[in-house]
C-alpha positions in Angstrom: -2.2 -18.4 -15.0 -1.4 -15.0 -13.5 -2.7 -15.9 -10.0 -0.4 -19.0 -10.0 2.6 -16.9 -11.1 1.8 -14.4 -8.4 1.5 -17.1 -5.8 4.9 -18.6 -6.8 6.6 -15.2 -6.9 5.1 -14.4 -3.4 6.3 -17.7 -1.9 9.8 -17.4 -3.4 10.0 -13.7 -2.2 8.9 -14.9 1.3 11.7 -17.5 1.4 14.3 -15.1 0.1 13.4 -12.0 2.1 12.2 -13.8 5.2 10.1 -10.9 6.5 9.4 -10.5 10.2 6.2 -9.4 11.8 6.5 -6.6 14.4 5.7 -7.8 17.9 2.6 -5.7 18.4 1.1 -7.2 15.3 1.8 -10.8 16.0 -1.6 -11.6 17.6 -3.3 -10.4 14.4 -1.4 -12.6 11.9 -3.1 -15.9 12.6 -6.5 -14.3 12.6 -5.7 -12.5 9.3 -4.5 -15.8 7.8 -7.7 -17.7 8.8 -9.9 -14.8 7.5 -7.9 -14.8 4.2 -8.3 -18.6 3.9 -12.1 -18.2 4.4 -12.2 -15.7 1.5 -10.1 -18.0 -0.7 -12.1 -21.1 0.0 -15.3 -19.1 -0.6 -13.9 -18.0 -4.0 -13.0 -21.6 -4.9 -16.6 -22.6 -4.1 -18.0 -19.7 -6.2 -15.7 -20.7 -9.0 -17.0 -24.2 -8.9 -20.6 -22.9 -9.0 -19.7 -20.6 -11.9 -20.6 -17.4 -10.0 -17.1 -16.1 -9.2 -16.7 -12.4 -9.3 -13.3 -10.9 -8.8 -14.6 -7.7 -7.3 -16.6 -9.7 -4.7 -13.5 -11.8 -4.0 -11.3 -8.8 -3.4 -13.9 -7.0 -1.2 -14.5 -10.2 0.7 -10.8 -10.9 1.2 -10.0 -7.4 2.5 -13.1 -7.0 4.6 -12.7 -10.4 6.2 -9.2 -9.6 7.3 -10.0 -6.1 8.5 -13.1 -7.2 10.4 -11.3 -10.1 12.0 -8.4 -7.9 13.0 -10.8 -5.2 14.4 -12.5 -7.9 16.5 -9.2 -9.1 17.9 -8.2 -5.5 18.6 -11.5 -4.9 20.4 -11.0 -8.1 22.4 -7.6 -6.9 23.4 -9.0 -3.5 24.5 -11.7 -5.2 26.6 -9.2 -7.7 28.1 -10.8 -10.7 26.5 -8.4 -10.9 23.5 -7.8 -14.7 23.5 -11.4 -15.6 24.0 -12.5 -13.3 21.1 -9.7 -14.6 18.9 -10.9 -18.1 19.6 -14.4 -17.1 18.7 -13.3 -15.6 15.4 -11.3 -18.7 14.6 -14.2 -21.0 15.4 -16.7 -19.0 13.2 -14.3 -18.7 10.3 -13.3 -22.3 10.7 -17.0 -23.3 10.4 -17.3 -21.2 7.3 -14.2 -22.8 5.8 -15.3 -26.3 6.5 -18.8 -25.5 5.2 -17.4 -24.2 1.9 -15.0 -27.2 1.7 -18.0 -29.5 2.1 -19.8 -27.8 -0.7 -16.7 -28.0 -2.9 -16.4 -31.7 -2.1 -20.1 -32.2 -3.1 -19.5 -30.4 -6.4 -16.4 -32.4 -7.2 -17.6 -35.8 -6.2 -21.3 -35.3 -6.8 -22.1 -36.7 -3.4 
């Protein structure tokens, strides 16, 4: 129940406060969101398999976001930022769809 309350409070706060992202950080936001989604979908899968651990989730969430942001930063420094960003999105997208397929198999037993 607490995570749902936190989610609702966060969404309402976002609508009320309407935060802005500083221009230098804008390239990192989509990558951070995809990395966070990967961790959340992985957590849902682990929850369905009855092996969810909150510590693993928090570490996975933070490390996914930091590693993805570091890769995009490295790509920017090397002059291949958009290509590396695309690579990160593709890899994390594959993981998200893989976990979603596993969740679908668990739910529908197919």
